C-alpha positions in Angstrom: -6.4 19.0 0.9 -4.1 15.9 1.0 -5.0 12.2 0.8 -3.3 9.0 2.0 -4.1 6.6 -0.9 -1.8 3.7 -2.2 -0.7 4.1 -5.7 -0.6 1.1 -8.1 2.6 0.6 -9.6 4.4 -2.0 -12.0 0.8 -3.2 -13.2 0.8 -4.4 -16.9 -2.4 -4.0 -18.9 -2.9 -4.7 -22.0 -6.4 -4.4 -22.2 -8.9 -5.2 -24.5 -12.3 -3.0 -23.3 -15.6 -4.3 -23.3 -18.7 -2.4 -23.8 -21.0 -1.5 -26.3 -20.2 -1.5 -29.7 -18.5 1.9 -31.4 -17.3 2.8 -35.1 -14.2 2.6 -35.0 -12.2 6.2 -36.6 -9.0 7.0 -36.7 -8.4 10.0 -33.7 -5.5 12.1 -34.9 -3.3 14.1 -32.1 -3.0 17.5 -32.6 -1.6 21.0 -30.8 -2.7 21.1 -27.4 -4.4 24.0 -25.6 -6.3 23.7 -21.8 -9.9 23.4 -22.2 -10.8 22.8 -18.2 -13.8 21.4 -17.0 -15.5 20.0 -14.0 -18.2 17.9 -14.9 -18.6 16.2 -11.1 -20.6 12.7 -12.9 -19.6 9.1 -12.2 -16.7 8.1 -13.4 -17.7 5.9 -16.3 -17.0 2.0 -15.6 -15.9 -0.7 -18.4 -14.5 -4.3 -18.0 -11.2 -4.7 -19.2 -9.4 -8.1 -20.6 -5.6 -8.4 -20.6 -2.9 -10.2 -22.8 -3.0 -13.1 -20.0 -6.6 -13.4 -20.5 -7.6 -11.8 -17.1 -10.4 -9.3 -16.4 -10.6 -6.1 -14.4 -13.3 -4.1 -14.0 -12.1 -0.3 -13.4 -13.8 0.9 -10.9 -13.1 -1.9 -8.6 -9.5 -1.4 -9.7 -9.4 2.1 -8.5 -11.8 2.1 -5.4 -11.4 4.4 -3.1 -8.1 5.8 -4.5 -8.1 9.8 -5.8 -6.7 8.6 -9.6 -5.5 10.5 -12.6 -6.5 9.4 -15.5 -4.3 10.3 -19.0 -5.3 9.7 -22.9 -2.6 9.2 -24.8 -1.3 8.3 -28.6 1.0 5.7 -29.7 1.4 5.5 -33.3 3.8 3.3 -35.4 5.8 4.6 -38.2 9.7 3.2 -39.0 10.0 3.1 -35.0 7.5 3.3 -32.5 6.7 6.7 -30.9 4.8 8.7 -27.9 3.1 11.6 -29.8 5.3 14.6 -28.7 2.0 16.3 -27.5 1.3 13.7 -25.1 5.2 13.6 -24.5 5.4 17.0 -23.5 3.0 17.0 -20.8 4.7 14.0 -18.7 6.6 17.1 -16.8 3.3 17.9 -15.3 2.7 14.1 -14.8 6.7 13.3 -13.0 5.7 16.5 -10.6 2.6 15.0 -9.7 4.2 11.4 -9.1 6.7 12.8 -6.9 4.3 14.8 -4.6 1.6 12.4 -4.5 3.0 8.9 -6.0 2.5 7.1 -3.0 -1.4 8.4 -2.5 -2.8 8.1 -5.5 -3.3 6.0 -8.6 -2.1 6.9 -11.8 -3.1 5.4 -15.3 -2.8 5.6 -18.5 -4.4 5.1 -21.8 -3.0 4.3 -25.3 -6.1 5.2 -27.3 -4.1 4.3 -30.3 -7.0 1.6 -30.7 -6.4 1.3 -34.8 -2.8 0.2 -34.2 -3.3 -1.9 -31.2 -6.1 -3.9 -33.2 -3.6 -4.3 -35.4 -0.8 -5.7 -33.6 1.6 -3.1 -34.0 0.8 -0.6 -31.3 3.2 -0.6 -27.8 3.0 0.2 -24.1 3.7 3.2 -22.8 6.0 3.4 -20.0 6.1 6.1 -17.4 9.6 6.4 -15.3 11.0 9.2 -13.2 9.6 11.3 -15.6 11.0 9.8 -19.0 8.0 8.4 -21.1 9.2 5.4 -23.9 7.8 3.0 -25.3 8.8 -0.4 -24.5 8.0 -4.5 -25.3 5.0 -4.9 -24.0 4.8 -6.4 -20.3 7.3 -4.0 -19.1 5.8 -0.6 -17.7 6.4 0.7 -14.4 2.4 2.1 -13.9 -0.7 1.1 -14.8 -1.1 1.5 -19.0 -4.2 -0.1 -20.6 -5.0 -0.5 -23.9 -8.2 0.8 -25.9 -8.3 -1.6 -28.1 -11.6 -1.0 -29.8 -11.7 2.8 -29.3 -14.5 2.6 -26.8 -13.4 4.3 -23.6 -12.6 7.1 -25.7 -12.9 6.6 -29.1 -15.3 8.1 -31.7 -17.6 10.7 -30.0 -15.4 10.2 -27.3 -17.7 7.4 -26.2 -17.7 6.6 -22.3 -15.4 9.7 -21.4 -16.4 12.2 -24.0 -20.3 11.8 -23.7 -20.5 10.3 -20.0 -18.4 13.5 -19.3 -20.2 16.4 -21.4 -16.7 17.2 -23.0 -17.3 17.4 -26.3 -13.8 18.5 -27.7 -12.4 17.6 -30.8 -10.8 14.8 -29.8 -7.1 15.2 -29.4 -4.5 14.1 -26.9 -3.7 14.3 -24.7 -6.3 14.2 -22.4 -6.4 14.6 -18.7 -9.4 13.2 -15.9 -9.2 13.7 -12.3 -11.8 11.0 -10.6 -12.2 11.2 -6.9 -12.3 9.0 -3.8 -16.1 8.1 -4.5 -15.6 7.7 -8.0 -16.7 10.8 -9.5 -15.0 12.5 -12.3 -14.5 16.5 -11.2 -11.7 17.5 -13.4 -11.1 17.6 -17.1 -8.4 18.9 -19.4 -9.0 18.1 -22.8 -6.8 20.0 -26.0 -8.4 22.2 -28.4 -5.4 22.5 -31.1 -5.0 26.5 -30.7 -1.9 26.3 -29.2 1.4 25.0 -31.6 4.3 23.5 -29.6 7.0 24.6 -28.3 4.2 26.5 -26.2 4.6 24.9 -22.8 2.9 22.1 -21.8 0.3 21.6 -19.3 1.1 23.3 -16.1 1.6 20.7 -13.2 0.5 23.7 -10.9 -3.3 23.1 -12.4 -3.2 18.9 -11.6 -1.7 20.3 -8.2 -4.7 23.0 -7.4 -7.4 20.2 -8.5 -5.6 17.5 -6.8 -5.1 19.6 -3.3 -8.9 20.1 -3.3 -9.6 16.9 -2.9 -7.3 15.9 -0.4 -5.5 16.8 3.2 -2.1 16.7 3.6 -1.2 14.7 6.9 2.5 15.5 7.6 4.3 12.5 10.1 7.5 13.8 12.1 9.9 10.9 13.7 13.4 10.3 14.5 13.3 6.7 15.6 10.8 3.9 14.7 8.9 2.8 12.1 5.8 5.1 11.3 2.8 4.3 9.4 2.1 6.4 7.5 5.7 7.1 6.6 7.4 10.7 7.9 6.8 13.3 5.5 3.4 14.2 3.7 1.0 11.5 2.9 -2.7 12.8 1.4 -5.6 11.8 2.4 -9.4 12.4 1.1 -11.5 14.5 3.0 -13.4 12.6 6.1 -11.1 10.0 5.6 -10.4 8.0 8.9 -6.5 7.9 9.5 -5.0 5.1 12.0 -1.3 6.4 12.7 1.3 3.8 14.6 4.5 3.6 15.0 7.0 0.9 16.6 8.2 1.4 19.7 10.9 0.8 21.5 13.6 1.4 18.6 16.7 -0.4 19.2 19.0 1.9 16.9 22.6 0.8 17.5 23.2 -0.3 21.3 20.8 1.6 22.3 16.7 1.2 22.7 14.6 4.8 22.2 11.4 5.2 23.0 8.2 7.0 22.3 6.6 8.1 25.1 3.8 10.6 23.9 2.8 12.3 20.4 1.8 15.6 19.4 -0.9 16.6 16.7 -2.2 19.6 15.2 -5.1 19.8 12.7 -7.0 17.2 12.9 -4.6 14.8 14.8 -4.9 14.4 18.6 -2.3 14.4 21.3 -1.8 11.6 23.8 0.6 9.4 25.3 1.3 6.0 26.0 2.7 5.1 29.8 4.0 1.9 28.5 6.6 3.1 26.4 4.9 0.5 23.5 4.1 0.6 19.8 2.0 3.7 19.8 -1.4 3.9 17.6 -4.0 6.5 17.3 -7.0 7.3 14.6 -8.7 10.2 13.8 -10.9 11.8 10.8 -8.9 14.0 8.5 -10.5 17.3 7.5 -7.8 19.8 7.2 -4.1 19.7 7.1 -2.6 18.0 10.1 0.9 16.9 11.8 1.9 13.7 14.0 5.2 14.5 15.7 5.7 11.5 17.7 7.9 12.7 20.4 11.2 9.8 21.6 12.0 11.2 24.6 14.0 8.3 26.9 16.4 5.4 26.5 18.3 2.4 27.3 21.1 0.8 26.5 21.5 -2.5 25.2 24.4 -5.1 26.4 25.6 -8.4 24.4 27.5 -11.1 26.1 30.2 -9.8 27.0 29.1 -7.0 28.8 26.4 -8.5 31.0 29.3 -11.3 32.2 31.5 -8.3 33.4 29.0 -7.1 34.9 27.9 -9.8 36.9 31.4 -10.8 37.5 33.7 -7.6 37.7 32.3 -6.3 41.1 31.8 -2.9 39.9 27.8 -3.8 39.8 27.6 -5.3 43.4 23.4 -4.8 43.4 22.7 -5.7 39.8 19.4 -7.7 39.5 19.1 -9.8 36.5 15.1 -9.4 35.6 13.8 -12.5 33.6 10.8 -11.6 31.5 9.9 -14.9 30.2 7.0 -17.3 31.7 8.2 -20.4 34.1 6.8 -22.1 31.9 6.9 -22.1 27.8 6.5 -26.1 27.2 7.3 -26.9 24.1 6.8 -23.1 21.9 10.9 -23.0 21.7 12.9 -26.3 21.9 16.3 -25.6 23.1 16.2 -26.3 26.4 15.8 -22.7 27.5 12.6 -21.8 26.6 11.2 -21.1 30.0 12.9 -19.8 33.4 12.2 -23.3 34.9 14.2 -25.0 32.0 17.1 -22.1 32.4 17.6 -18.8 33.9 20.8 -16.9 34.7 21.8 -17.5 38.6 19.3 -15.7 41.7 17.5 -13.8 38.0 13.6 -12.6 39.4 11.2 -13.9 37.6 8.4 -11.6 36.7 6.8 -12.1 32.7 6.0 -9.7 30.5 3.3 -12.2 28.7 0.9 -13.7 30.4 0.5 -16.2 28.1 3.1 -16.3 25.2 0.1 -17.3 22.6 -1.5 -14.5 23.6 0.9 -11.8 23.1 1.0 -8.7 25.1 -2.0 -7.4 27.1 -1.0 -4.6 29.9 -4.4 -5.7 32.0 -2.8 -9.2 32.4 0.9 -8.9 31.7 2.6 -9.8 35.3 5.5 -7.3 34.8 2.9 -4.8 34.8 0.8 -6.1 37.2 2.7 -6.5 39.7 5.1 -3.9 39.1 5.3 -2.3 42.1 7.2 -5.7 43.8 9.9 -4.1 42.0 9.7 -0.7 43.5 12.7 -1.0 45.6 15.0 -1.5 43.1 14.1 1.6 40.6 18.0 2.4 41.4 19.6 -0.4 41.0 21.4 -1.9 37.4 18.9 -4.0 35.8 19.4 -6.2 32.9 15.9 -7.4 31.4 16.1 -10.8 29.1 13.9 -13.2 27.7 14.4 -16.2 25.1 15.4 -14.0 22.4 15.2 -10.5 22.7 11.5 -9.8 22.0 10.3 -9.6 24.8 12.8 -7.9 26.8 13.4 -4.9 24.6 9.3 -3.6 25.6 9.9 -4.6 29.1 13.0 -2.6 29.1 11.1 0.3 27.8 8.5 0.0 30.1 10.5 -0.5 33.2 12.0 3.4 32.0 8.6 4.9 31.6 7.8 3.7 35.7 11.3 5.9 36.7 13.3 3.1 36.8 17.0 5.0 36.2 19.8 1.8 35.6 17.6 0.0 33.0 19.6 -2.8 30.2 18.4 -4.4 27.6 19.9 -7.8 26.9 20.3 -8.6 23.4 22.8 -11.5 23.7 25.2 -11.8 20.5 23.6 -10.0 17.7 26.7 -10.1 15.6 26.5 -14.2 15.4 22.6 -13.8 15.0 21.7 -16.6 12.1 18.0 -16.9 12.5 15.1 -15.1 14.4 16.1 -16.6 17.8 19.9 -17.9 17.0 22.2 -16.3 19.5 19.8 -13.7 21.4 18.2 -13.7 24.5 18.7 -16.1 27.0 19.5 -18.6 24.2 22.4 -16.4 23.3 23.9 -16.4 26.5 23.7 -20.1 26.5 25.2 -20.9 23.0 28.2 -18.3 24.4 28.8 -21.2 27.3 28.1 -18.7 29.7 26.8 -20.6 33.0 23.1 -21.1 34.1 20.7 -23.1 36.3 17.5 -24.7 36.2 16.1 -24.2 40.3 15.5 -21.0 42.0 16.8 -22.6 45.1 18.1 -25.5 46.8 17.2 -27.5 49.9 19.6 -29.7 52.1 18.6 -31.8 55.0 19.9 -34.7 56.7 17.7 -37.8 56.3 16.8 -40.0 58.8 19.7 -42.2 57.6 21.9 -39.4 58.5 22.9 -38.9 54.1 22.7 -35.7 52.5 19.4 -35.2 50.8 19.0 -32.4 48.4 16.1 -31.0 45.5 15.5 -27.7 43.5 12.6 -25.8 43.5 12.0 -24.1 40.0 10.5 -20.3 40.8 7.1 -19.8 42.6 5.1 -22.3 41.4 6.8 -25.3 43.8 8.3 -27.0 40.9 9.9 -29.6 42.7 12.3 -31.7 41.2 13.0 -34.4 43.8 15.4 -35.6 46.0 19.1 -36.7 45.1 21.4 -37.5 47.8 25.2 -37.4 48.4 27.6 -39.7 49.2 28.7 -39.4 52.8 26.6 -38.5 56.1 26.4 -36.2 58.7 25.2 -36.4 62.0 23.9 -32.3 61.9 22.0 -30.3 59.3 24.5 -29.6 56.2 25.1 -26.4 55.2 25.6 -25.4 51.8 26.1 -21.6 49.6 27.1 -21.0 45.8 29.4 -19.4 44.2 28.0 -18.0 40.5 30.1 -15.2 39.7 34.0 -15.9 39.7 35.6 -18.3 36.5 38.2 -19.4 38.9 35.6 -20.4 41.6 33.9 -22.3 39.1 30.6 -20.7 38.0 27.1 -21.6 39.9 29.0 -24.2 41.4 26.9 -25.3 44.8 29.3 -26.1 47.9 28.4 -28.3 50.9 29.8 -28.8 54.0 28.5 -30.8 57.2 30.0 -32.2 60.6 31.4 -35.3 60.4 29.6 -38.2 61.8 32.5 -38.3 64.6 30.8 -35.1 65.9 33.1 -32.7 65.1 35.3 -32.6 62.6 34.1 -30.5 59.0 33.8 -31.6 55.5 33.4 -30.3 52.5 32.4 -30.5 49.0 31.0 -28.9 45.2 29.1 -29.6 42.5 28.2 -28.1 39.5 24.9 -26.7 39.2 25.2 -25.3 35.6 23.6 -26.5 33.3 25.6 -25.4 30.6 28.7 -27.8 31.6 29.5 -30.8 31.0 29.7 -32.2 34.7 26.3 -30.8 35.7 25.1 -31.7 38.7 28.6 -34.3 39.7 29.7 -34.1 43.2 33.4 -34.4 43.0 33.7 -36.1 46.6 34.4 -34.5 50.1 37.8 -33.0 51.5 38.3 -32.4 55.6 38.7 -29.6 56.2 41.4 -28.2 59.7 39.7 -27.1 62.4 36.4 -28.7 64.8 32.7 -27.9 65.9 30.1 -29.4 68.2 27.7 -27.7 66.0 26.4 -27.9 62.1 28.7 -25.4 60.3 27.4 -22.5 58.5 27.9 -21.3 54.8 27.5 -17.6 53.3 28.4 -16.5 50.1 28.5 -13.1 47.8 28.6 -15.3 44.7 32.6 -14.7 44.1 33.6 -15.4 48.1 32.5 -18.2 50.3 32.8 -18.2 53.9 32.6 -20.7 56.6 31.4 -19.7 60.0 31.9 -22.0 63.1 30.7 -22.6 66.1 34.4 -23.8 68.1 34.8 -25.8 70.6 35.0 -23.2 72.7 32.2 -21.5 72.1 34.0 -19.0 70.0 33.1 -18.5 66.7 35.5 -18.4 63.9 35.6 -18.4 60.6 37.6 -19.0 56.5 36.6 -18.0 53.4 37.5 -19.7 50.2 38.9 -16.8 47.6 40.2 -17.4 44.0 39.9 -21.6 44.6 41.6 -21.8 47.8 40.9 -21.7 51.8 42.5 -19.2 53.7 43.0 -19.3 57.2 40.7 -19.4 60.5 40.2 -15.9 62.0 38.7 -15.5 65.3 36.0 -12.7 66.3 37.5 -11.5 69.3 34.9 -11.4 71.5 31.7 -13.3 71.5 30.2 -17.3 72.5 27.1 -18.9 71.1 25.8 -22.3 72.3 24.5 -23.2 68.8 25.4 -22.8 65.1 26.1 -19.3 64.0 24.2 -17.5 61.1 25.7 -15.3 58.4 25.4 -13.9 55.7 27.4 -11.2 53.1 26.2 -7.4 52.7 28.0 -5.3 50.6 31.8 -7.0 50.7 31.3 -7.5 54.5 30.5 -10.6 56.4 27.2 -9.9 58.7 27.5 -12.9 61.8 24.1 -13.6 64.5 24.3 -15.9 67.2 22.3 -16.5 69.8 24.2 -16.0 73.2 25.5 -18.3 76.5 22.2 -17.6 77.9 20.5 -19.4 75.4 18.0 -17.1 74.2 19.6 -13.8 73.5 20.5 -12.1 69.8 23.4 -10.6 68.9 24.9 -9.2 65.7 28.3 -8.5 64.4 30.6 -7.8 61.3 33.6 -8.8 59.9 35.8 -7.9 57.0 37.2 -11.5 55.4 41.1 -10.3 56.7 39.9 -11.0 60.4 39.4 -6.7 61.0 35.9 -6.3 63.1 34.0 -3.9 61.6 31.3 -3.4 64.4 31.6 -4.4 67.8 28.5 -6.9 68.8 25.2 -5.4 69.1 21.8 -7.2 71.2 19.2 -7.2 69.0 15.8 -7.1 70.2 13.5 -10.9 71.0 14.4 -13.8 71.8 14.9 -17.7 70.4 15.9 -21.0 71.8 17.2 -22.1 68.7 19.6 -21.7 66.2 19.0 -18.3 63.8 18.8 -18.0 60.0 20.6 -14.9 57.7 19.9 -14.1 54.0 21.3 -10.7 52.1 18.9 -8.8 50.2 22.0 -7.5 48.3 19.8 -6.4 45.4 18.2 -4.3 48.3 20.9 -3.4 50.8 19.5 -5.7 53.2 19.5 -8.7 55.8 16.6 -11.0 56.7 16.9 -12.5 60.1 14.5 -15.1 60.8 14.1 -17.1 64.3 11.6 -19.4 65.5 10.0 -17.4 69.2 9.9 -18.6 72.5 6.1 -19.5 71.1 7.3 -21.7 68.1 5.9 -19.3 65.8 8.6 -17.8 62.8 9.6 -13.9 63.4 11.4 -12.2 60.8 13.6 -8.7 61.2 15.1 -6.6 58.3 18.0 -4.8 58.4 19.2 -1.5 56.2 22.3 -1.4 55.2 21.7 2.4 53.5 20.8 3.3 57.3 22.7 0.5 59.3 19.9 -0.3 61.7 17.2 -2.9 62.4 13.7 -2.4 62.1 11.1 -4.1 63.9 9.5 -7.8 64.2 7.0 -9.3 62.2 5.5 -12.6 62.2 4.8 -14.6 59.2 1.0 -15.2 59.1 1.0 -19.1 60.1 2.9 -22.1 60.7 4.8 -22.9 63.6 8.6 -25.1 64.1 10.4 -27.0 67.0 13.6 -26.1 65.3 15.1 -22.8 63.7 13.9 -22.3 60.3 16.2 -21.8 57.6 15.7 -18.7 54.5 17.6 -17.8 51.5 17.1 -15.4 48.7 16.2 -16.3 45.2 15.2 -13.1 42.7 13.0 -11.0 44.7 11.5 -13.9 47.0 12.6 -15.2 50.3 12.0 -18.3 51.0 11.6 -20.1 54.3 11.8 -23.8 54.8 11.4 -25.6 58.3 10.8 -28.6 60.5 7.6 -29.3 61.5 5.9 -29.6 65.2 6.3 -33.7 64.4 9.8 -32.8 64.7 10.1 -34.5 61.0 8.0 -33.2 58.1 9.5 -30.2 56.1 7.3 -27.2 55.3 8.3 -24.5 52.5 6.5 -21.2 52.0 8.5 -17.9 50.4 7.6 -13.9 50.7 7.6 -11.6 48.6 11.1 -9.0 48.6 9.4 -6.2 47.7 5.8 -6.5 49.8 6.5 -9.1 52.3 3.1 -10.9 51.2 3.3 -14.7 52.4 2.6 -17.7 50.0 1.6 -20.1 52.9 3.2 -23.1 53.4 3.9 -26.9 51.0 5.2 -29.9 52.2 7.8 -30.5 49.4 7.7 -34.3 51.6 10.3 -36.1 53.1 11.5 -36.1 56.5 15.0 -35.0 58.7 15.7 -35.3 62.3 17.3 -31.9 61.8 17.1 -28.2 60.7 16.7 -28.0 57.4 19.4 -26.1 54.8 18.5 -23.6 52.4 20.3 -22.0 49.2 20.1 -20.0 47.1 
């Protein structure tokens, strides 16, 4: 048997024992032999006063622990010494301490009350097998002074008379007290075996302790275990709780404990969330717990995450933000929650339902809504939070749910100066990397022909209020974001409009990087060559921007902004349209959808940036009498085409890049418009904005990219005489 009990160490108790008055007689140490009994009586109690005036109740002090209690003799001659027989027995105590040390209480009592009462005695220290005498107050395990000879004085006093042992009163003497407070073993000397015969063998004490305790052996490669790895000893019938922290970050890898294997009294189990595991059982036999670490994920720093975002090697990279949308003043650094600042196009799915209450799998939005992320199971996903405390368990959870390319964003641990400094989103901010504080942006032509815009945060409709740009237009503005190219400017919104003359094309840009000194500052308008009788269209894949227009000859033209400058115009070799084209990038190619010259048919083609035709025109099913809208779900390898139906309802159809095919039309459950809708993708949400049937009001809604569940409509206020625009 073996048991888990806390050892009491580094306690200095020079004690005056308060008990019944007993005549003090000098007890002389003599030669040691063994007289072992098993009295099984309640351990005598006594109250002690230490040198500092503090009182200690012995039974309370050892309560619940298996205790080894030794009486020894320290006396003063020319130098302070310990009796040689007591010192010889320290080998056994050293062995016991090495095996059971953290799980039992080990107490020694100096029984030389005459020397103590005269102020000559010193305290004995038992340290790593060496028994020495040290100045008072420097002992390494609990030492008591029997100052009045009460505990083990004449007639054996408390521990002699109470246990029924009538030995000759020699030293050393050892008693074992079980976890319920009973003396179950006593070893005393009878003076018949002279030195240098061996002292008390440790095996006798081990045998007694093993009869009182069970051994729980814990195995774990990673994590912090309680109890720790190796042998742990518990009294028979003890309730034992075993825990391990998971995930465990070791170096730049996070390891996940997914199950545990128990033998003996310990049970086996699993944890589908990959979080810290716990199991409780009653120990009645020798047992083992093995924590099983079956999965892992890599950790990434600022540099790696930025390279993955910008070097083109991870075209379907997803950033998953597991903070809450708004975390109030919990962190006062400007990036507490998603709404305050997030990596562009990050998906918001919080790990906690409430940051102040901690994590609960029954309310965690990430756990509850995990099916919404199912389309991203094979995408590279970088999980981040404010300070890397929530991203690790969230990353572990994704791995347990079958996500195959999960990364945990740690920020810059080498620069950490505090619990939150340089970690997670704060580390991203402090590294000077770009971030935004809106999920998507609405642009409209105002009723005064000026260009207005406002941002919206996440899916909680945190509208930021309208802003106005200089200049004017006679049609809907176009807008798109460049976010992953240093040369082009990080998190820069480009805007293109048809001039007030009804044909010229103008563009401008502004930084939406909150981490930039020119945040939200518009850099003015520049006229481009070319002309269009309709509103222009902008499309972006993050590093490349393309401007697509209907020419004055009704053909479709496009040019691209790469590396900080505009390229030449290309014309789609065939085809024509009566309205503004729709355009979006998917896998590096430019997809274009237009309304046919008959005014209602829909046609699609795919172009390379150099003017090469990738796929010729294909007529799509369905019809519309307004301009179409196209958005890219790059992470899902899909396009989302939205149109106004001939019945004024809003319809959408999805194109799969993996199968090179279009699906079937579906209608949003509610809503109608008298112009073409606008759509964009932000995170895993598809936002739709329309002009109301009154010809001027604005209505906004979103669909989940994984389930297509629609949110319903809200009005962002404002009015426009033309179709609105969305940019994500």
